[in-house]
C-alpha positions in Angstrom: -49.1 127.5 308.2 -47.0 129.7 305.8 -48.1 127.7 302.9 -51.7 128.0 303.9 -51.3 131.7 304.3 -49.5 132.0 301.1 -52.1 130.0 299.3 -55.0 132.4 300.7 -53.1 135.4 299.4 -52.3 134.0 296.1 -55.5 132.6 295.7 -57.3 135.9 296.6 -54.9 137.9 294.2 -55.4 135.4 291.2 -59.4 135.2 291.9 -59.4 139.1 291.7 -57.6 139.2 288.5 -59.5 136.5 286.9 -62.5 138.1 288.5 -61.6 141.4 286.7 -61.5 139.2 283.5 -64.8 137.6 283.8 -66.5 140.8 284.7 -65.3 142.2 281.3 -66.4 139.0 279.6 -69.6 138.7 281.5 -73.0 139.0 279.5 -74.1 142.4 278.9 -77.7 143.1 279.6 -80.3 145.9 278.3 -82.9 146.4 280.9 -86.1 148.4 280.7 -89.0 149.1 283.3 -92.4 150.9 283.2 -91.6 154.0 285.0 -94.8 154.3 287.1 -94.3 154.8 290.7 -91.0 152.9 290.6 -88.1 154.5 288.9 -84.8 152.4 288.7 -81.8 154.5 287.1 -78.1 155.1 287.0 -75.1 153.0 288.4 -76.3 152.8 291.9 -79.8 151.3 291.5 -79.8 147.6 290.5 -82.4 145.0 290.1 -83.7 142.2 288.0 -83.2 138.4 288.1 -80.2 139.2 286.2 -78.8 141.9 288.6 -78.0 145.1 286.6 -77.9 148.7 286.9 -78.7 151.6 284.3 -82.5 150.6 283.8 -84.2 152.4 281.2 -87.0 153.8 283.0 -89.7 155.2 280.7 -93.4 155.2 280.3 -93.8 154.3 276.5 -97.4 155.7 276.5 -98.5 157.6 273.7 -102.5 156.6 273.1 -103.1 153.2 271.5 -100.3 153.6 269.0 -97.7 153.7 271.7 -94.4 155.3 271.9 -90.8 154.5 271.0 -87.8 155.0 273.1 -84.4 154.8 271.3 -80.7 154.3 272.0 -81.4 152.4 275.3 -78.7 152.1 277.7 -76.7 148.8 278.4 -75.7 147.6 281.9 -72.4 149.8 281.6 -74.3 153.0 280.9 -73.4 152.9 277.0 -76.1 153.9 274.8 -76.7 151.3 272.1 -78.5 151.3 268.7 -81.4 149.3 270.4 -85.0 150.8 270.5 -88.4 149.7 271.8 -92.0 150.6 271.0 -95.3 149.4 272.6 -98.8 148.8 271.4 -101.9 148.8 273.9 -105.2 147.6 272.3 -107.4 149.0 275.2 -108.0 152.3 277.0 -105.9 151.5 280.2 -102.1 152.2 279.8 -100.5 152.5 283.1 -101.2 151.1 286.5 -99.5 150.0 289.9 -99.8 147.8 292.6 -99.4 150.7 295.0 -99.5 154.4 293.8 -96.2 155.3 295.7 -92.8 154.3 295.0 -91.8 151.2 297.2 -88.2 152.4 297.4 -85.1 150.6 297.9 -85.6 147.0 299.0 -84.2 145.7 302.3 -81.4 143.8 300.5 -80.5 147.2 299.0 -81.8 146.4 295.4 -84.8 147.9 293.7 -86.9 145.1 292.6 -89.8 146.3 294.1 -89.6 149.5 292.0 -89.2 147.2 289.2 -92.6 145.1 289.7 -94.8 147.8 291.1 -95.8 149.8 288.0 -96.7 148.3 284.7 -98.1 149.0 281.1 -101.6 148.0 281.6 -103.4 145.9 279.0 -106.7 147.1 280.1 -109.9 144.8 280.9 -108.9 141.9 279.0 -106.8 143.4 276.3 -103.4 142.7 275.5 -99.9 144.6 275.5 -97.1 144.1 272.7 -93.6 145.6 272.8 -91.3 145.4 269.9 -87.5 145.4 270.6 -85.5 146.6 267.4 -81.8 146.4 266.8 -80.9 144.2 269.3 -77.1 144.4 269.3 -76.4 140.7 270.5 -76.0 137.5 268.3 -77.6 135.5 270.9 -79.5 136.3 274.0 -82.2 135.7 276.7 -85.0 137.9 277.2 -86.7 137.9 280.9 -90.3 139.6 280.9 -91.6 141.0 284.2 -95.5 140.6 284.6 -97.4 142.6 287.2 -100.9 143.3 288.4 -102.4 144.9 291.4 -104.7 141.8 292.3 -103.7 138.3 292.6 -105.0 135.3 290.7 -105.8 136.7 287.5 -104.7 134.2 284.6 -102.4 135.4 281.8 -100.0 134.6 279.1 -96.9 135.7 277.8 -95.3 135.2 274.4 -92.3 135.7 272.2 -92.1 133.9 268.9 -93.5 130.3 268.9 -93.3 130.2 272.7 -96.1 131.2 275.0 -96.0 130.8 278.9 -99.1 131.0 281.1 -99.2 132.2 284.7 -101.5 133.6 287.4 -100.8 137.3 288.7 -99.2 137.6 292.3 -100.6 141.0 293.1 -99.2 142.6 296.2 -97.2 139.6 297.2 -94.6 140.7 294.5 -93.8 143.6 296.7 -93.9 141.4 300.0 -97.4 143.0 300.7 -98.3 146.6 300.8 -97.8 149.3 301.6 -94.3 148.8 300.6 -91.8 151.3 302.0 -88.2 152.0 301.7 -86.3 149.0 303.4 -89.3 147.3 304.6 -88.8 144.2 302.7 -87.9 142.5 299.5 -89.6 141.7 296.0 -90.6 137.9 295.2 -89.5 136.6 292.1 -91.4 133.3 290.8 -90.7 132.3 287.4 -93.3 130.4 285.2 -92.2 127.7 282.6 -95.7 126.4 282.2 -97.2 126.0 278.7 -100.2 123.6 279.7 -102.6 126.3 280.8 -102.2 125.3 284.4 -101.6 129.1 285.2 -99.3 128.9 288.1 -98.7 131.8 290.1 -95.5 133.8 288.9 -94.3 137.2 288.0 -91.6 136.5 285.1 -90.9 134.3 282.2 -87.5 133.7 280.6 -87.2 133.1 276.6 -83.8 131.5 276.1 -81.1 131.2 273.2 -83.2 133.8 270.8 -81.5 135.2 267.7 -82.3 137.9 265.4 -82.3 141.6 265.6 -86.1 142.1 266.5 -88.4 140.4 269.0 -92.1 141.3 269.9 -93.1 140.6 273.4 -97.0 140.2 274.1 -99.0 139.5 277.3 -102.4 139.2 277.9 -103.9 139.0 281.4 -107.6 138.5 282.1 -109.2 141.8 283.8 -106.1 144.3 284.4 -102.3 143.6 284.4 -99.4 143.9 282.3 -95.6 144.1 281.4 -93.7 145.6 284.3 -90.2 145.2 282.7 -87.7 143.0 280.7 -84.2 142.4 280.1 -82.1 141.4 277.1 -79.4 139.3 278.4 -76.5 138.5 276.0 -75.4 134.8 275.8 -71.4 134.8 276.0 -69.7 133.5 272.7 -68.0 130.0 273.1 -64.6 131.7 273.2 -65.4 133.8 276.2 -66.7 130.8 278.2 -63.6 128.9 277.1 -61.2 131.7 278.6 -63.3 131.9 281.7 -62.7 128.1 282.3 -59.1 128.4 281.5 -58.8 131.2 284.5 -60.5 128.6 286.8 -58.2 125.9 285.8 -55.2 128.1 286.3 -56.5 128.8 289.8 -57.0 125.0 290.5 -53.3 124.3 289.2 -51.9 126.7 291.5 -53.9 125.2 294.3 -52.4 121.7 293.7 -49.0 123.1 293.5 -49.2 125.0 296.9 -50.8 121.9 298.6 -47.4 120.0 297.3 -45.4 122.6 299.2 
């Protein structure tokens, strides 16, 4: 019994130490969302498939030429050199599933605020967003897609990869009207490239490199980009160090079991 208690105590202490190390080694993330009836900001509000605080909530709207947001914050609240600009080739710039903030989700996150408002491509137009001075050597980009009506086919593209989808409409918010604490957002990923247009509201572009990327999306009728995240891919050395920490816990467990 003493050995069992000792193991739990030591394991907790060791896991805490390693957990702190893992946190410091974890992938950094830069997150942006369209601030239309759905602000996410500061350290206490988190959202995303990669759950992160310190979202950059902005409009990025200034006529068809778009606007630029500089020195985006990362998930630690630190300003980076990264910037983003947008271009909308139609006369509709911003829209939302509902024209009031859904507020905090039932699970305490702000995913419905993320998905509610979007940079609108107008009637059959397109939205492009250019990300410059990306500070990571290798990274994934997660793009969030939205529309106030379900079943509208669309595409989202970065580089040579294009995914297709159909909009989810109010189902993204768990139905409307959505109010604070009344439900949770629904995330469904598209991985389709065949034109089947499955119902989805986000896509992941993996293992990208280069300091600049352009996200483009088209949706029949109305819809657009609700947000995106750039998630750093950990360097091999960081992964190896995290693995060594886990191995140390395993060795400790075996030694205590012998006792």
